[in-house]
N, C-alpha and C positions, 0 to 999 in steps of 0.2 A: 685348405680350410674353406668351408662354405659360408658365405655372407650374402647380404642383399646385393652386393656388386658382382657376385659370381655369375658367369655367363655359361649356359649350357647350349652348345652349338650342334646343330644337326644338318646334314647335307641332303639326305633322302627324305622326300615328302612323307612316306609312310611311317617314318620314325618320329614325326612331330608329336603325335598323341602320346607316345611312350614318354617322351621328354616332358610333356606337360604333366602327366601323371606323377612323374618322379619329383619334379620341383614342387608340386602341390603338397608333398609330404612335409615340407618345411613351414608351410603357411601358419598352421596353428602351433605346432610344437616349438618352432624356433622364432616365430613372430616376424618372419620375413619370407619372401619367395625369390629364389634365384631367377635371373633373367633368362629368357629364351631368345635364340637368334639363329636364323638360317644362314649357313655359310661355313667357312673354314677357320674362323677365328673365335676362340672361346677357351674358358678354363677347363671345361669338360667337353670333349669332342666325340661325337658319335659318328663313326665312319663306316661306310659300307665296304665290305671285303668279300667278294663272291668266291674267293678261294676257300673260305671256311665252310664247314658243314652247316646245314640249315639251322640247327639248334645250338651250334657251337658259338663261342665268342672268345675274344681276348680282351682282358682288362688290365691296363697298365696305369698304376698310380705313381707319379713322380712327385718330388717336392713342390713343383709349380704347375703341374698339369695332369689331367686324367684323360686317358685315351680308351675308347671303347670301339672295338672292331667286330663287325658281325655281318653275315650274309644277308640278313633281313630282319623283319620284326621279331621273330622268335628269339634269335640269338641276342639281339639288342635288349629285349625285355629281360632275359635271364641275366645278362651282364648288369643291368640296372638293379636287379634283385640282389645280386652279390654286393654291389656297391651300397645298397640300402642296408644290408646286414653288417657292413663294416662301419656304419655310422653309429653314434651312441644310441643305446636302446630307447632313449627318450623320443627318438624320431617317430616311434609308433604311437605316441600319445596324442590325444585330442586336446590337451591343455598346454598352455605356454610354459616352457621351462627356462628359467633365467640362469645365466652363468654357465651354460653348457658350451663347450668348444666343439663346434660341428666340423670335426676333421676326421679323416680316415688315414690308416697307416699306409706307408709306401709299400706297394705290393705288386706282384705280377701274377696274373691268373690266366691260364689257358685251359678252357673247359669245353667239354661236349658230352652229351648223355651216352651212357652205355646202352640203355634200353629205350626204344622208341615209344613204348607204351608205359607210362608212369601214372598209374591210376588210383583213384579212391572211389569206393562204392558207398553210397549213402542210402540206407533203407528207410525211406520216408513213408512206406506203406505201413509198417508195423509201429513206427514211432514218428509222427509228423514233425518236420522241422520247418519253422516259419521261413518265409522268403528272406527276411532280414538276417536271420541266423545262417541261412544257406549262403547268402552273399558273403558273409564273413568267412565261412568255410572256404569259399572260392578264393577270397583274398589270401588266406593262409596257404592254400594249394599253390597259388601263383608264386608266393615267396619261397616255397619249397621246391619249385620247378616241376610240379606234377602237371600233367597235360591232358588227362582224361577223367571226367566226372561221370561215373556210372550211377544214374538215378533209378532206384528200384521204386517205381511209382505205384504199382498195384500189387495186391495180394489179398488173401481172404480177410486180412485185418483192416484193409482200407483201400479206397480208390482215391488217388490224390491229383488227378488231372481233369480239368473241366472239359467235357464233351458236350457242346451245346445241343446236339441232337438227342442226347440221352441224359437229361438233367438228373434223373434218379441216381445215376452213378455217384454223384457228389452230394446231392441233398440227403441221400440215405447212406450210400457207400463210404462217405468220408467221415461218418460219425462212429462213435464207439460207445461202449457201456463201461461204467465204473466197476472195477473188481478190487475193492480195497483189501489189502492184506495178502494178496496173491502175487507170487512171483510170475514172471512172464510165461513160462511153460505151462503154468496152471490156469491161465486166463482163457476163457472160452468166448467165442464171438457172441454177439447179441442174439437173443431169441426174440421172436415176434412179440411185440407189446412191451418189451423192456424199455425203460427210459434211457435215452441216449444223450451223450454230451458231444459237443462239437470237436471233431478231430482235426479238421482243417484240410484244405486242398489248394492247388495253384490254379488260378484262372489262366486263360490263354494269354492275357496280357502279362501276367506274372512270368509265364514261361518264356515269352519273348524277351523280357528284361533279364531273366536269369541267363539265357543263352547268349545275349549280347554282352552281358557283364563278364561271363566266362571267356568269351572270344577275345575281349580286350586284354585278358590275362593269359592268352594263348592256350586256353583250355577248351576241349571239345566236350559237349554234353551228350552222353549216350543214354537215351531213355529206355527203360525196360518196362514193357507191358506184359505182365504174366497172365496167361489165360488158363481156364480149367484144364488140368492135365499137363500144363506147361507146353 
């Protein structure tokens, strides 16, 4: 059972940030944050095992201790996502939940992916997705152990990436025209002189944040820039 006295211990430096992200889940939902400690003594131990496949892991939950074994960051991250999913659903809340027993069942999981490419394609060219919403999608991808985010950034419907040398790509190309009452296949692009509404785009700083956020969840961002004639 997780309490304010629970210690999450890690031995390998690169796994420290993963442990920090995991214990932070409890801060708002449970009203406490388990302790972090480098070393071999803890209620939850994250141990490096180079005999395991890069994205594989072993999760052992006993009545008094939790063991996580992984070859590196990727496997440890996925093990912590499985542990996260074993906790009460309230762990995903941003509000405090009183009276919840923050425990997980005794279980043994040995897991590794069947496919190296586990992706999601998000078409932000045709329908812009705000940075905040996209970060939430990345969170969910991480929970589901997806590892590739294919971002379709440009098409005839919109250009969504800031290029400072060519500002018209976003000052004009990121905007759209209202087509009330028409379903998507019936909508036509704006004609010259038609009033436009803001469609949105990502600044270069936005993209740096998105890429770093995805990387912390073991996700590679694959940008797609579609040109005339593809």
